[in-house]
C-alpha atoms as one frame of an Amber mdcrd trajectory, in Angstrom:
protein
 -12.806  51.924  48.350 -10.520  49.270  46.859 -10.155  45.974  48.701  -7.106
  45.412  50.893  -4.579  43.114  49.156  -4.338  39.651  50.675  -1.601  39.479
  53.305   0.284  36.175  53.446   1.707  35.441  56.898   5.205  33.960  56.991
   5.824  34.106  60.737   4.329  35.382  63.978   7.025  37.481  65.610   5.352
  38.339  68.895   1.967  38.602  70.558   0.587  40.508  73.524  -2.791  41.757
  74.705  -2.764  44.707  72.290  -1.636  43.228  68.964  -0.068  40.331  67.126
   3.029  41.176  65.073   3.436  39.176  61.872   5.941  39.171  59.043   4.786
  38.354  55.544   3.953  39.843  52.155   1.071  40.687  49.861  -0.036  37.768
  47.703   0.899  39.600  44.505   4.257  40.893  45.793   6.088  37.912  47.216
   9.510  39.580  47.092   8.550  42.555  49.293   8.601  41.659  52.969   6.233
  43.528  55.259   5.234  43.678  58.917   1.609  43.610  60.062   0.272  44.589
  63.471  -2.939  42.543  63.498  -5.805  43.956  65.556  -8.968  42.048  64.602
  -8.388  39.065  66.891  -7.794  40.934  70.138  -9.793  40.252  73.307 -12.792
  42.549  73.697 -11.306  44.240  76.765  -8.115  45.283  74.944  -9.421  45.920
  71.416 -10.045  49.638  71.903  -6.641  50.175  73.506  -4.907  48.184  70.753
  -6.534  50.247  68.000  -5.756  53.488  69.800  -2.075  52.540  70.085  -1.930
  51.453  66.430  -3.512  54.766  65.392  -0.754  56.620  67.254   1.848  54.554
  65.405   0.187  55.216  62.043   0.127  58.959  62.675   3.809  59.002  63.656
   4.856  56.933  60.628   2.975  59.302  58.312   4.753  62.280  59.856   8.127
  60.539  59.427   7.670  59.516  55.790  11.061  59.594  54.057  13.202  59.561
  57.229  15.872  56.884  56.867  15.649  54.344  59.678  11.880  54.495  60.188
   9.404  51.998  58.679   7.125  53.244  55.910   3.400  53.068  56.568   1.643
  50.926  53.933  -1.913  50.833  55.283  -3.953  51.157  58.454  -7.549  50.172
  59.196  -9.561  48.438  61.923  -8.023  45.059  61.080  -4.413  46.138  61.433
  -1.431  48.241  60.493   0.978  47.216  57.736   4.420  48.780  57.446   7.603
  48.127  55.556  10.040  45.572  56.917  13.414  46.716  58.248  16.239  44.213
  58.505  18.057  44.533  61.791  18.783  43.055  65.197  17.415  44.536  68.448
  20.034  46.280  70.502  19.777  43.935  73.494  20.654  41.044  71.175  23.520
  42.878  69.458  25.120  43.528  72.832  27.398  46.408  71.798  27.465  49.483
  69.599  30.180  51.536  67.942  30.620  55.226  67.212  29.074  54.918  63.752
  25.879  53.491  65.239  25.871  56.161  67.958  26.270  59.010  65.475  23.496
  57.621  63.304  21.199  57.259  66.321  21.657  60.939  67.143  20.998  61.798
  63.485  17.771  59.789  63.513  16.533  61.437  66.708  17.300  64.907  65.309
  15.318  64.195  62.148  12.378  62.788  64.101  12.290  65.787  66.389  12.533
  68.156  63.421   9.281  66.572  62.206   7.707  67.197  65.618   7.658  63.506
  66.572   8.860  62.049  69.865   9.108  58.279  70.273   8.458  58.117  74.044
   9.497  54.456  74.417  13.232  54.440  73.805  14.116  52.908  77.159  13.375
  49.542  75.535  16.487  48.280  73.702  14.099  46.139  71.606  12.933  49.301
  69.849  16.459  50.138  68.648  17.713  48.099  65.693  21.218  47.708  64.337
  20.853  47.160  60.592  23.217  44.958  58.541  24.895  48.056  57.043  25.698
  49.453  60.483  22.927  52.042  60.657  20.104  52.584  63.137  16.381  51.973
  62.859  13.539  52.617  65.289  10.365  50.559  65.518   7.265  50.162  67.720
   5.862  53.695  67.754   2.634  52.931  69.588   3.492  55.515  72.256   4.886
  58.123  69.831   3.456  61.645  69.809   3.126  64.020  66.861   3.275  67.443
  68.484   1.230  70.280  67.008   3.449  72.847  68.663   7.032  72.937  69.883
   6.059  73.995  73.369   7.107  72.782  76.799   5.577  69.299  76.446   7.445
  68.700  73.192  10.737  69.884  74.693  10.339  67.596  77.699   9.524  64.560
  75.528  12.426  65.398  73.213  14.762  65.564  76.214  13.571  62.152  77.468
  14.140  60.623  74.003  17.724  61.886  74.107  18.271  60.741  77.682  17.043
  57.247  76.827  19.466  57.100  73.896  22.236  58.025  76.322  21.054  55.235
  78.638  21.489  52.742  75.800  24.998  54.071  75.215  25.713  53.826  78.934
  24.747  50.159  78.844  26.237  49.081  75.502  29.115  51.526  74.913  29.911
  53.598  78.027  33.222  54.671  76.509  31.257  56.801  74.002  29.660  58.968
  76.677  30.989  62.500  76.991  31.107  64.357  80.345  28.068  66.373  79.199
  26.184  63.173  78.383  26.951  61.766  81.833  25.538  64.907  83.439  22.381
  64.672  81.337  21.851  61.083  82.438  21.612  62.240  86.033  19.045  64.951
  85.248  15.595  63.470  84.882  12.832  65.761  83.666  10.056  66.498  86.171
   7.492  64.311  84.286   9.957  61.417  84.512  10.375  61.951  88.255   6.609
  62.136  88.758   6.139  58.996  86.652   8.620  57.014  88.725   7.082  58.157
  91.987   3.399  57.678  91.110   2.389  55.891  87.912   5.291  53.487  87.377
   4.468  51.211  90.351   0.929  50.826  88.982   2.273  50.243  85.456   4.664
  47.572  86.720   1.873  45.819  88.617  -0.399  45.742  85.555   2.285  44.682
  83.082   4.178  42.188  85.256   1.307  40.664  87.239  -1.705  40.995  84.935
  -0.153  40.956  81.447   2.852  38.746  82.329   5.451  40.935  80.664   8.976
  40.159  81.747  11.430  42.307  83.667  14.372  40.143  82.582  15.945  40.294
  86.027  18.413  37.889  87.539  18.116  34.147  87.247  19.121  33.319  90.791
  21.797  30.966  92.061  19.390  28.023  92.001  18.873  28.102  88.220  21.693
  25.686  87.206  20.596  23.056  89.725  16.975  23.456  88.659  17.921  22.993
  84.984  19.821  19.832  85.883  16.879  18.449  87.871  14.320  19.223  85.161
  16.428  17.671  82.416  17.014  14.511  84.446  13.287  14.200  85.161  12.348
  14.672  81.499  14.911  12.146  80.253  13.492   9.621  82.719   9.910  10.127
  81.462   8.460   7.315  79.282   8.774   7.846  75.543  11.293  10.690  75.727
  14.292  10.172  73.444  16.102  13.385  74.305  15.552  16.764  75.924  17.345
  20.086  75.878  16.739  23.025  78.194  17.524  26.685  77.608  16.854  29.693
  79.848  14.531  32.447  78.663  13.252  35.730  80.173   9.858  35.555  81.856
   7.924  37.482  84.536   9.945  37.546  87.722  13.283  36.580  86.208  14.635
  33.749  84.066  12.563  30.715  83.182  13.305  27.246  81.869  12.207  26.302
  78.348  12.371  22.581  77.532  12.346  21.040  74.059  11.448  17.351  74.380
  12.000  14.897  71.525   9.351  12.173  71.476   7.033  10.415  69.029   4.085
  11.039  71.328   1.972  14.170  70.959   1.232  14.128  74.675   3.218  16.193
  77.140   5.428  13.853  79.193   4.892  13.730  82.937   7.965  14.565  84.952
   8.547  15.137  88.649  10.382  18.411  88.008   8.559  20.557  85.448   9.978
  23.400  83.309   8.179  26.711  82.873   7.521  25.969  79.195   7.636  22.542
  77.577   7.450  22.018  73.821   7.145  18.535  72.345   9.028  18.072  69.049
   9.401  15.166  66.654  13.056  15.877  65.952  15.648  18.073  67.625  18.184
  19.853  65.385  21.628  18.254  65.483  25.049  18.938  64.032  26.818  16.532
  61.685  28.546  15.074  64.761  25.185  14.436  66.445  25.278  17.282  68.989
  22.004  19.095  69.659  22.019  22.639  68.238  21.219  24.356  71.511  22.138
  27.794  70.164  19.377  27.781  67.543  16.840  26.431  70.028  17.762  29.343
  72.290  16.736  31.753  69.519  13.318  30.080  69.423  12.924  30.076  73.199
  13.766  33.793  73.379  11.525  34.606  70.382  14.449  35.894  68.311  12.842
  34.853  65.048  14.454  37.470  62.802  17.910  36.154  63.740  16.766  32.579
  63.263  15.416  33.295  59.781  18.662  34.985  58.755  20.591  31.932  59.954
  18.393  29.444  58.096  18.507  31.170  54.710  21.700  29.299  53.843  20.789
  25.989  55.519  17.567  24.535  54.029  18.100  21.170  55.725  18.187  22.771
  59.163  15.302  25.046  58.196  13.099  22.027  57.449  13.622  20.763  61.019
  13.331  24.111  62.785  10.391  25.657  60.927   7.700  23.513  62.640   9.429
  24.031  66.004   9.511  27.803  65.541   5.891  27.944  64.379   4.748  26.053
  67.499   6.942  28.009  69.946   5.414  28.929  73.280   7.087  32.290  73.913
   5.740  35.092  71.724   6.835  38.155  73.649   9.803  40.514  73.574   8.730
  42.614  76.550  11.456  43.421  79.071  10.604  46.031  81.677  13.512  47.882
  83.234
């Protein structure tokens, strides 16, 4: 067996108990960007689950070879899964869709289902991408199923895939829903009803309480006053030159992420503490001296693909933000709904 080419990591995109997602390239192919789901550094308790989920993804990607809008499987072994990179922004960050995107999404689902593959995790808008050319891509197929037959189980899973696409349209482009689509949204399959009544409460407890995945629910009326209090406390701390605070999704709602500019490597003590506090040597500023809060928000929310696209044409800003992004404290994109 030939040795696996060396994978050069450019950025860590997210991390949870079951894998670490990295972007990078092979050492000999610097111009071809890839994504790796790394598995060899998982905790012992989750290693078997992580490999099982990656094996499901590998099987689905093999079955979908050649379908436009699905990553291409490069390799899979006990250390990780490598797939092709797809440029695109997650749907929850795009915020809206048009008819072209909707039509392409239906096309992609039809082609997947024709191959006998159901995604099974399309309720997450993070798994839907809007590509720069206006098309659709689907990622994160750890829960996907390759069906040997087109029996009742396949038909139910296919129906749920479609219903979850309609839910995304209901949220991001309700004007595109037809009367038939609105009726389908109200008709859950019996496995979905059983799931909500029995397994989902357990799933939510494990993911929200034990794994700390976020539900991205409301921030509460007290958030603005809390932000003001935390910023005032940080600015009053010894050695702090400046501080900026941005909200970010976390378990239980919206958290406070503070970027603190100081020459000290120690975390400043403040009476009012944020949920996450990152010490930086230099905050990014505009030519007029204003802190670039919008790019820091991308880091706090772990929206690294968008950040990288922004920095391609601004090497001076990239030099400041790269060490901040590499040391970021939020590495998840999980939002449970």
